[in-house]
C-alpha positions as a Markdown table, in Angstrom:
| # | Residue | x | y | z |
|---|---|---|---|---|
| 1 | Met | 75.0 | 84.4 | 85.0 |
| 2 | Arg | 78.5 | 84.8 | 83.5 |
| 3 | Val | 81.7 | 84.1 | 85.5 |
| 4 | Val | 85.1 | 85.7 | 85.3 |
| 5 | Gln | 87.4 | 84.2 | 82.8 |
| 6 | Asn | 91.1 | 84.7 | 82.0 |
| 7 | Gly | 91.4 | 87.9 | 79.8 |
| 8 | Asp | 88.3 | 89.6 | 81.3 |
| 9 | Arg | 88.7 | 93.1 | 82.6 |
| 10 | Val | 87.1 | 93.3 | 86.0 |
| 11 | Thr | 86.3 | 95.9 | 88.6 |
| 12 | Ile | 86.6 | 95.0 | 92.3 |
| 13 | His | 86.2 | 96.8 | 95.6 |
| 14 | Tyr | 88.4 | 95.6 | 98.5 |
| 15 | Ile | 89.7 | 96.2 | 102.0 |
| 16 | Gly | 93.2 | 95.0 | 102.6 |
| 17 | Thr | 94.2 | 94.3 | 106.2 |
| 18 | Leu | 97.2 | 92.9 | 108.1 |
| 19 | Asp | 97.2 | 90.3 | 110.9 |
| 20 | Asn | 97.0 | 93.0 | 113.5 |
| 21 | Gly | 93.8 | 94.4 | 111.9 |
| 22 | Gly | 95.7 | 97.4 | 110.4 |
| 23 | Leu | 94.5 | 98.6 | 107.1 |
| 24 | Phe | 97.1 | 98.7 | 104.3 |
| 25 | Asp | 94.9 | 99.6 | 101.3 |
| 26 | Thr | 91.3 | 99.9 | 100.0 |
| 27 | Ala | 89.6 | 100.1 | 96.6 |
| 28 | Asp | 86.0 | 101.5 | 96.8 |
| 29 | Glu | 83.3 | 103.1 | 94.6 |
| 30 | Glu | 85.4 | 106.3 | 94.3 |
| 31 | Asn | 88.6 | 104.4 | 93.6 |
| 32 | Pro | 87.9 | 100.9 | 92.4 |
| 33 | Leu | 90.6 | 98.4 | 91.2 |
| 34 | Arg | 90.3 | 97.6 | 87.5 |
| 35 | Ile | 92.4 | 94.8 | 86.2 |
| 36 | Thr | 92.7 | 92.5 | 83.2 |
| 37 | Leu | 93.0 | 88.9 | 84.4 |
| 38 | Gly | 96.1 | 87.1 | 83.1 |
| 39 | Gln | 98.2 | 90.2 | 82.8 |
| 40 | Gly | 100.0 | 89.9 | 86.1 |
| 41 | Glu | 98.6 | 93.2 | 87.4 |
| 42 | Val | 97.9 | 91.8 | 90.9 |
| 43 | Phe | 99.2 | 88.9 | 93.0 |
| 44 | Pro | 98.6 | 85.5 | 91.3 |
| 45 | Ala | 96.7 | 84.3 | 94.3 |
| 46 | Leu | 94.2 | 87.2 | 94.0 |
| 47 | Glu | 93.8 | 86.6 | 90.3 |
| 48 | Ala | 93.1 | 82.9 | 91.0 |
| 49 | Ala | 90.5 | 83.9 | 93.7 |
| 50 | Ile | 88.7 | 86.2 | 91.2 |
| 51 | Leu | 88.5 | 83.6 | 88.4 |
| 52 | Gly | 85.1 | 81.9 | 88.3 |
| 53 | Met | 83.4 | 84.6 | 90.4 |
| 54 | Lys | 80.0 | 86.2 | 89.4 |
| 55 | Val | 79.2 | 89.9 | 89.6 |
| 56 | Gly | 78.1 | 90.7 | 93.2 |
| 57 | Ala | 80.0 | 87.8 | 94.7 |
| 58 | Ala | 82.3 | 88.5 | 97.7 |
| 59 | Asn | 85.3 | 86.6 | 99.0 |
| 60 | Asn | 88.0 | 86.8 | 101.7 |
| 61 | Leu | 91.6 | 85.8 | 100.8 |
| 62 | Leu | 94.7 | 85.5 | 102.9 |
| 63 | Ile | 97.9 | 85.8 | 100.9 |
| 64 | Pro | 100.9 | 84.6 | 102.9 |
| 65 | Ala | 103.9 | 87.0 | 102.8 |
| 66 | Val | 105.9 | 84.6 | 100.6 |
| 67 | Gln | 103.2 | 84.9 | 97.9 |
| 68 | Ala | 102.8 | 88.7 | 98.4 |
| 69 | Tyr | 105.9 | 90.9 | 98.8 |
| 70 | Gly | 108.1 | 88.1 | 100.1 |
| 71 | Pro | 110.0 | 87.9 | 103.3 |
| 72 | His | 111.7 | 90.8 | 104.9 |
| 73 | Arg | 115.3 | 90.3 | 103.8 |
| 74 | Lys | 118.4 | 91.4 | 105.8 |
| 75 | Glu | 120.4 | 91.9 | 102.6 |
| 76 | Asn | 118.0 | 94.7 | 101.7 |
| 77 | Met | 119.1 | 96.6 | 104.8 |
| 78 | Leu | 122.0 | 99.0 | 104.6 |
| 79 | Arg | 123.9 | 100.8 | 107.4 |
| 80 | Val | 125.9 | 103.8 | 106.2 |
| 81 | Ser | 127.9 | 106.6 | 107.8 |
| 82 | Arg | 125.9 | 109.8 | 108.5 |
| 83 | Gln | 128.6 | 111.6 | 106.6 |
| 84 | Gln | 127.3 | 110.1 | 103.4 |
| 85 | Phe | 124.6 | 112.8 | 103.6 |
| 86 | Ala | 125.0 | 116.6 | 103.7 |
| 87 | Ser | 125.4 | 117.8 | 107.3 |
| 88 | Glu | 122.5 | 120.2 | 106.9 |
| 89 | Arg | 120.2 | 117.4 | 105.5 |
| 90 | Glu | 117.7 | 116.5 | 108.2 |
| 91 | Leu | 116.8 | 112.8 | 108.0 |
| 92 | Arg | 113.6 | 111.5 | 109.6 |
| 93 | Val | 112.6 | 107.9 | 110.5 |
| 94 | Asn | 110.3 | 106.5 | 107.8 |
| 95 | Glu | 111.4 | 109.0 | 105.2 |
| 96 | Lys | 111.9 | 107.6 | 101.8 |
| 97 | Leu | 115.1 | 108.3 | 99.9 |
| 98 | Ser | 116.2 | 107.6 | 96.3 |
| 99 | Leu | 119.8 | 106.4 | 96.3 |
| 100 | Ala | 122.1 | 105.9 | 93.4 |
| 101 | Phe | 124.3 | 102.8 | 93.7 |
| 102 | Ala | 127.7 | 102.0 | 92.1 |
| 103 | Asp | 125.9 | 99.7 | 89.6 |
| 104 | Gly | 124.0 | 102.7 | 88.3 |
| 105 | Glu | 120.7 | 101.5 | 89.7 |
| 106 | Glu | 118.6 | 103.8 | 91.8 |
| 107 | Arg | 116.7 | 102.3 | 94.7 |
| 108 | Ile | 114.1 | 103.7 | 97.1 |
| 109 | Met | 115.0 | 103.1 | 100.7 |
| 110 | Arg | 113.3 | 104.0 | 103.9 |
| 111 | Val | 115.2 | 105.5 | 106.9 |
| 112 | Val | 114.9 | 103.1 | 109.8 |
| 113 | Thr | 117.2 | 104.7 | 112.3 |
| 114 | Cys | 119.4 | 107.8 | 112.3 |
| 115 | Asp | 121.8 | 109.3 | 114.7 |
| 116 | Ser | 124.9 | 111.5 | 114.5 |
| 117 | Glu | 127.1 | 108.5 | 113.4 |
| 118 | Thr | 125.0 | 106.1 | 111.3 |
| 119 | Val | 121.9 | 105.8 | 109.2 |
| 120 | Thr | 120.1 | 102.5 | 108.8 |
| 121 | Leu | 118.1 | 102.1 | 105.6 |
| 122 | Asp | 115.6 | 99.5 | 104.5 |
| 123 | Gly | 115.1 | 98.6 | 100.8 |
| 124 | Asn | 112.4 | 96.1 | 101.5 |
| 125 | His | 108.8 | 96.8 | 100.4 |
| 126 | Pro | 107.0 | 98.2 | 103.4 |
| 127 | Leu | 104.7 | 95.1 | 103.4 |
| 128 | Ala | 107.5 | 92.6 | 103.0 |
| 129 | Gly | 107.2 | 89.8 | 105.6 |
| 130 | Leu | 103.5 | 90.4 | 106.2 |
| 131 | Asp | 100.5 | 88.3 | 105.4 |
| 132 | Leu | 97.8 | 90.2 | 103.6 |
| 133 | Thr | 94.1 | 89.7 | 103.8 |
| 134 | Phe | 91.7 | 90.9 | 101.1 |
| 135 | Ala | 88.0 | 91.2 | 101.7 |
| 136 | Phe | 86.7 | 91.8 | 98.1 |
| 137 | Lys | 83.6 | 92.0 | 96.0 |
| 138 | Leu | 83.4 | 91.6 | 92.2 |
| 139 | Val | 81.6 | 94.7 | 90.8 |
| 140 | Ser | 81.7 | 94.1 | 87.1 |
| 141 | Ile | 83.0 | 91.9 | 84.3 |
| 142 | Asp | 83.9 | 93.3 | 80.9 |
| 143 | Pro | 84.6 | 90.2 | 78.6 |
| 144 | Glu | 88.1 | 90.0 | 77.1 |
| 145 | Gly | 89.0 | 93.5 | 78.3 |
| 146 | Asp | 86.8 | 95.1 | 75.6 |
| 147 | Ala | 85.1 | 97.8 | 77.7 |
| 148 | Asp | 86.9 | 100.7 | 79.2 |
| 149 | Pro | 84.9 | 101.6 | 82.4 |
């Protein structure tokens, strides 16, 4: 039976969980993950775990935070005056905002805290600092990405 090689387009189903058992993502029959190995479409550790698998095989993989979305960085936190936002603008904790910075770059930041004086924003990925566990199954292999499932 054929095994996955670099360049193959594969389909996998997975359940992604955190250390506390919380679910962060899934890919199932209705919404499978289709990737081409070697294209950097997923974490390198996940690609490495898929290489050499046969259709129907299953695996569990723990990806440490440093190999996933990296550590939660303090420098990606921003505390600004509430006056930076329109007074009628209601801000909610966990709300995502798109902010334009002086360098012209726009960044998505999440509201962490908000009171009448200050707003604390977090520009880290929501999964930064967290180890990720994938329980996955290889559903199909399309050699060299030829087939379009």
